[in-house]
C-alpha positions in Angstrom: -75.7 -107.3 78.9 -72.4 -108.3 81.0 -69.2 -107.4 79.3 -66.2 -109.7 78.9 -64.2 -107.3 80.8 -66.6 -108.4 84.0 -66.2 -111.9 83.2 -62.6 -111.1 83.4 -62.6 -109.6 86.8 -64.2 -112.2 88.3 -61.0 -114.7 87.0 -61.0 -117.4 83.8 -57.8 -119.1 84.6 -58.5 -122.5 84.0 -62.2 -122.4 82.8 -63.8 -123.5 79.4 -64.9 -120.4 77.6 -67.2 -121.1 74.8 -66.8 -118.4 72.2 -69.4 -118.0 69.7 -67.8 -115.8 66.9 -68.4 -115.4 63.1 -65.5 -116.7 61.6 -68.1 -116.5 58.3 -65.3 -115.6 56.0 -65.5 -115.9 52.0 -63.4 -118.7 50.4 -62.3 -119.4 47.0 -61.8 -123.2 47.6 -59.6 -123.4 50.6 -58.1 -119.6 50.3 -59.6 -117.1 52.6 -60.4 -113.9 50.3 -61.5 -111.8 52.8 -60.0 -112.2 56.7 -62.1 -109.0 58.4 -64.3 -111.6 60.7 -61.9 -113.5 61.7 -59.3 -110.5 62.7 -62.6 -109.2 64.3 -62.9 -111.6 67.0 -59.6 -111.9 67.8 -59.1 -109.2 71.2 -61.7 -111.3 72.9 -59.8 -114.5 72.2 -56.8 -113.2 72.9 -57.9 -111.5 76.5 -59.4 -114.7 77.3 -56.5 -116.9 76.5 -54.2 -114.5 78.0 -56.0 -114.5 81.1 -55.5 -118.2 81.2 -59.3 -119.7 80.2 -59.7 -122.7 77.8 -61.0 -121.2 74.6 -63.7 -123.0 72.4 -64.1 -120.9 69.7 -67.3 -121.9 67.2 -68.8 -120.6 64.1 -71.0 -121.0 61.3 -69.7 -121.3 57.8 -71.7 -120.6 54.2 -75.4 -122.7 54.2 -74.6 -126.5 54.5 -77.7 -128.7 54.7 -77.0 -129.9 58.3 -74.7 -132.2 57.6 -71.1 -132.3 56.8 -69.7 -130.8 53.6 -65.9 -130.3 52.8 -66.6 -127.0 50.9 -67.8 -125.4 54.1 -65.2 -126.7 56.7 -64.1 -124.2 59.3 -60.4 -125.1 59.2 -59.2 -122.4 56.9 -60.9 -119.8 59.5 -59.0 -121.8 62.0 -55.7 -122.2 60.8 -55.8 -118.3 60.0 -57.0 -117.4 63.4 -53.9 -119.2 64.6 -51.8 -116.9 62.4 -53.5 -113.9 63.9 -53.0 -115.2 67.6 -49.6 -116.5 66.7 -50.1 -119.2 68.6 -51.2 -122.9 67.8 -54.9 -123.6 67.4 -56.5 -127.1 67.9 -59.2 -128.1 65.1 -62.0 -130.7 66.2 -63.1 -131.9 62.7 -66.9 -132.3 64.7 -68.8 -130.2 66.6 -70.1 -132.0 69.3 -68.7 -135.7 68.8 -65.4 -137.3 69.7 -63.1 -135.2 67.9 -64.7 -131.9 69.9 -64.4 -133.5 73.2 -61.2 -134.6 72.6 -60.2 -130.7 71.4 -61.3 -129.6 74.6 -59.8 -132.1 76.8 -57.0 -131.1 75.3 -56.7 -127.7 76.0 -53.9 -126.4 79.0 -54.9 -123.3 80.5 -54.9 -120.2 77.5 -55.3 -123.1 75.2 -57.5 -122.1 72.0 -59.9 -124.9 69.5 -62.0 -124.2 67.2 -64.8 -127.0 66.4 -66.3 -127.5 63.0 -68.8 -125.7 61.3 -71.9 -125.2 63.8 -74.4 -126.0 60.7 -73.0 -129.5 60.4 -75.6 -130.1 63.0 -79.2 -129.7 61.7 -79.9 -128.7 65.4 -78.1 -125.9 65.1 -80.3 -123.9 62.7 -83.9 -126.1 63.5 -87.2 -124.3 63.7 -88.3 -127.1 66.3 -87.1 -125.8 69.8 -86.7 -129.0 71.3 -84.2 -130.2 68.4 -82.3 -126.9 69.0 -82.4 -127.3 72.7 -80.7 -130.9 72.0 -78.2 -129.3 70.2 -77.6 -126.6 72.9 -77.4 -129.1 75.8 -74.6 -131.1 73.9 -72.5 -127.6 73.1 -73.3 -126.6 76.6 -71.4 -129.9 78.1 -68.2 -128.7 76.8 -67.7 -125.4 78.3 -68.3 -123.5 81.7 -69.3 -119.8 80.3 -70.4 -118.4 77.2 -69.3 -115.5 75.4 -71.2 -114.0 72.6 -68.8 -112.7 69.6 -70.5 -113.3 66.6 -72.3 -110.2 65.8 -73.1 -111.8 62.1 -75.3 -114.1 63.6 -77.4 -112.0 66.6 -80.3 -111.7 64.7 -80.6 -115.5 64.3 -82.5 -117.8 66.6 -80.0 -120.8 66.2 -79.0 -122.9 68.6 -75.6 -121.4 69.7 -77.0 -117.8 69.6 -80.1 -117.9 71.5 -80.6 -121.3 73.3 -76.7 -121.8 74.4 -76.8 -118.5 76.4 -79.4 -119.8 78.6 -77.7 -122.8 79.9 -74.3 -121.0 80.8 -73.2 -117.8 82.8 -73.3 -115.6 79.7 -71.2 -112.3 78.6 -71.0 -110.1 75.5 -67.7 -110.0 74.0 -65.6 -107.1 72.7 -67.1 -107.1 68.9 -70.3 -107.3 70.0 -70.1 -104.5 72.6 -68.6 -102.4 69.8 -71.5 -103.0 67.6 -74.2 -102.4 69.9 -72.6 -99.4 70.9 -72.0 -98.1 67.2 -75.8 -98.9 66.1 -77.3 -97.0 69.7 -75.3 -94.1 68.0 -77.3 -94.6 64.7 -80.6 -94.3 66.3 -80.5 -92.8 70.0 -77.3 -90.6 69.7 -77.5 -89.0 65.7 -75.6 -86.2 65.1 -77.0 -84.5 61.9 -77.1 -84.4 58.8 -77.9 -88.2 59.2 -77.4 -89.7 55.8 -77.9 -93.3 54.6 -76.6 -94.8 51.6 -78.0 -97.9 50.5 -77.4 -100.2 47.7 -76.8 -103.9 47.3 -79.6 -106.2 44.8 -82.8 -106.2 45.7 -85.3 -103.6 47.2 -87.0 -106.1 49.1 -84.1 -106.5 51.4 -84.2 -103.0 52.5 -88.0 -101.8 52.4 -88.2 -102.3 56.7 -85.4 -100.6 57.3 -86.3 -97.6 54.6 -89.5 -97.9 56.5 -87.8 -97.1 59.8 -85.5 -94.3 58.5 -88.2 -92.2 56.8 -88.8 -91.2 60.4 -85.3 -90.6 61.2 -82.9 -89.8 58.5 -82.3 -86.4 56.7 -81.3 -88.0 53.4 -81.6 -90.9 51.7 -79.1 -91.9 48.7 -80.2 -95.1 46.8 -77.8 -97.5 44.2 -77.3 -100.9 43.5 -79.3 -103.2 42.0 -82.4 -102.1 44.0 -82.2 -98.3 42.4 -84.0 -99.6 39.4 -87.1 -100.5 41.2 -87.2 -96.8 42.3 -86.7 -95.9 39.1 -89.2 -97.8 37.4 -91.4 -96.3 40.5 -91.2 -92.9 39.1 -92.1 -94.3 35.5 -88.5 -94.6 33.9 -87.5 -97.2 31.8 -85.0 -99.3 33.5 -84.1 -102.0 30.5 -82.9 -105.6 31.6 -82.0 -103.9 34.8 -82.4 -105.9 38.2 -86.0 -104.8 39.0 -88.8 -106.3 41.5 -92.1 -105.6 40.1 -94.3 -106.8 42.9 -92.4 -103.9 45.1 -93.3 -101.2 42.9 -96.2 -100.0 45.2 -94.2 -100.1 48.5 -91.8 -98.3 46.8 -93.9 -95.6 45.4 -95.7 -95.1 48.9 -92.1 -94.7 50.1 -91.3 -92.3 47.5 -94.4 -89.8 48.9 -93.6 -90.2 52.1 -90.0 -89.3 51.9 -91.7 -86.1 50.3 -94.2 -85.5 53.1 -91.5 -85.9 56.1 -88.9 -84.0 54.4 -86.6 -86.6 53.9 -84.2 -86.0 51.0 -84.7 -89.1 48.5 -81.7 -89.3 45.9 -81.6 -91.2 43.0 -79.4 -91.7 40.6 -79.5 -89.4 37.5 -77.0 -91.6 35.3 -76.2 -95.3 35.2 -73.3 -97.4 33.3 -75.1 -100.0 31.2 -74.3 -102.8 29.3 -76.5 -105.6 27.4 -74.9 -108.1 29.7 -74.1 -108.9 33.3 -70.0 -108.8 33.6 -67.7 -112.3 33.8 -66.9 -111.8 37.3 -64.1 -114.5 37.0 -61.8 -113.6 34.2 -63.1 -109.7 34.4 -62.9 -109.1 30.9 -63.6 -105.8 29.6 -67.2 -104.9 29.9 -67.0 -101.6 27.8 -70.0 -100.2 29.2 -71.9 -97.1 28.1 -73.0 -93.7 30.7 -76.6 -93.0 29.6 -79.3 -90.7 32.0 -80.9 -92.6 34.1 -84.4 -92.0 32.6 -82.8 -93.2 29.4 -81.7 -96.6 30.3 -82.4 -98.2 26.4 -84.8 -101.3 26.5 -82.1 -103.5 25.9 -79.8 -102.6 28.4 -78.9 -103.6 31.5 -77.8 -101.0 34.8 -74.8 -102.0 36.4 -73.3 -99.1 38.4 -74.1 -95.6 39.2 -72.5 -92.9 37.1 -70.5 -90.3 37.0 -72.5 -87.5 38.0 -74.5 -89.5 40.2 -71.1 -90.3 42.3 -70.7 -86.6 42.1 -73.9 -85.9 43.4 -73.9 -88.4 46.0 -70.2 -87.3 47.2 -72.0 -83.7 47.9 -75.2 -85.2 49.5 -72.8 -87.1 52.1 -69.9 -84.0 52.5 -71.4 -82.1 55.4 -72.8 -85.2 57.1 -73.1 -85.6 60.8 -73.7 -89.4 61.0 -73.3 -92.1 58.0 -74.4 -95.4 57.6 -74.1 -96.9 54.3 -75.1 -100.6 53.4 -74.7 -102.2 50.1 -72.8 -101.5 47.3 -73.1 -99.1 44.2 -73.0 -101.6 41.5 -71.2 -104.8 40.2 -67.7 -103.7 42.2 -66.3 -107.0 41.8 -66.1 -106.1 38.1 -63.3 -103.4 38.1 -65.5 -101.9 35.1 -68.5 -101.2 37.8 -66.5 -100.4 41.0 -66.3 -96.3 40.6 -69.9 -96.0 42.1 -69.2 -97.9 45.0 -65.7 -96.7 45.3 -67.1 -93.2 44.9 -69.0 -93.6 48.3 -66.8 -95.1 49.9 -64.6 -92.4 49.6 -67.3 -89.8 50.6 -67.7 -91.3 53.8 -63.8 -91.0 54.4 -64.2 -87.5 53.4 -67.3 -86.5 55.5 -66.8 -84.9 58.7 -68.9 -87.0 60.9 -69.3 -90.5 62.4 -69.1 -93.0 59.6 -70.2 -96.7 59.7 -70.4 -98.9 57.0 -73.1 -101.5 57.0 -71.0 -105.2 56.8 -71.7 -107.7 54.2 -71.1 -106.3 50.5 -70.4 -103.1 51.4 -67.3 -103.9 54.4 -65.9 -106.7 51.8 -66.1 -103.6 48.7 -64.0 -101.3 51.2 -61.3 -104.1 51.6 -61.4 -105.0 48.4 -61.1 -101.4 46.8 -58.2 -100.9 49.1 -59.1 -98.7 51.3 -57.7 -97.8 54.8 -60.4 -99.3 57.1 -59.2 -96.9 60.3 -60.3 -94.1 58.0 -64.1 -95.1 58.7 -65.7 -94.4 62.0 -66.4 -98.2 62.2 -66.7 -101.3 59.5 -69.8 -103.7 61.0 -68.9 -107.6 60.4 -72.6 -107.8 60.0 -75.1 -106.5 57.2 -78.3 -108.5 58.2 -77.8 -107.9 61.9 -77.0 -103.9 61.3 -80.4 -104.0 59.5 -82.6 -105.8 61.8 -81.5 -103.4 64.5 -82.0 -100.2 62.6 -85.6 -102.0 61.9 -86.2 -101.8 65.4 -86.5 -105.4 65.6 -85.5 -107.4 68.7 -82.2 -110.0 67.7 -82.7 -113.1 69.5 -78.8 -113.1 70.3 -78.6 -109.7 72.1 -81.7 -110.8 73.8 -79.9 -113.8 74.9 -77.2 -111.9 76.2 -79.3 -109.6 78.3 -81.1 -112.1 80.4 
């Protein structure tokens, strides 16, 4: 794929450049609680603006139902982008309507505008090719050039990600070029031992990547809510912990295959349990109990890995040549259940090899728990996209940029 550096060498002064970013940040009302994804696109936007381009930044945020919804407005993200750029950023209150047209028409060379949430238009996410194409045609009318830099959305066959690049000269931004380079290190140029730590709520979200990694990784460390399906598959009581009963046969097969392939599959040896899920708003003390992973009481819920598991997982990461971590080890949003995730993050910091935090909740946890982002080899902006790449899938947004 052609990169932004090639575009800049061709000259962009006066050209309208459409940057498909990922400004899908978490909001508490109108307050951004983690601006990592906005900061990630700043190098691309700044380079284009400094070269005299007229930059149109577009993104989705949340899951509105194909119509305007103030709760999902990109206005806070546009304001934050302006702060990070140290420049005024215009904001259009629609995607392809009169406000967007006026914002783009009003751009001077080096100016930046953000248009409203792309998912306020049903054509963005439509399964109907014609409806998506019609929206892409309207977006194409706003610009002369396309730069894809929203890595967190490249696994989606959406109008702004898949259809729009086909209508304009297209290039990969700095973020996407970096993300793809990192993922190639996890697939084509792996330094061993290769250790993968997987957490998060649902084992079903990770089955396909586990399937791939059983032939590539040296060790798999399992935590988070998905660990209880693994523990149940080994015949252990898991109480009222998160459990996907329908996935037990697949998990049992993976446990057997890991042993056959010589992949070390490491499960929790102890967990923190409580009779109910904690209150994440008040963060009131939860008073958990630590029990062995094979002795979870029937009326208790596992909510984090325990102290012995933290030590175990740290030891399994201590000599890693390559680490990929996706998914927290517990309910890290509550202080009583953050220690497992914190321990894995610290183990990545201490590991001698190349460490990748695979986006999503893992990236949010790193920032929430106060870690220096520069202490990791790479923090991805796209958890789902990273996983699908490692599964070996073709990502529509990358395929469109390669055409």
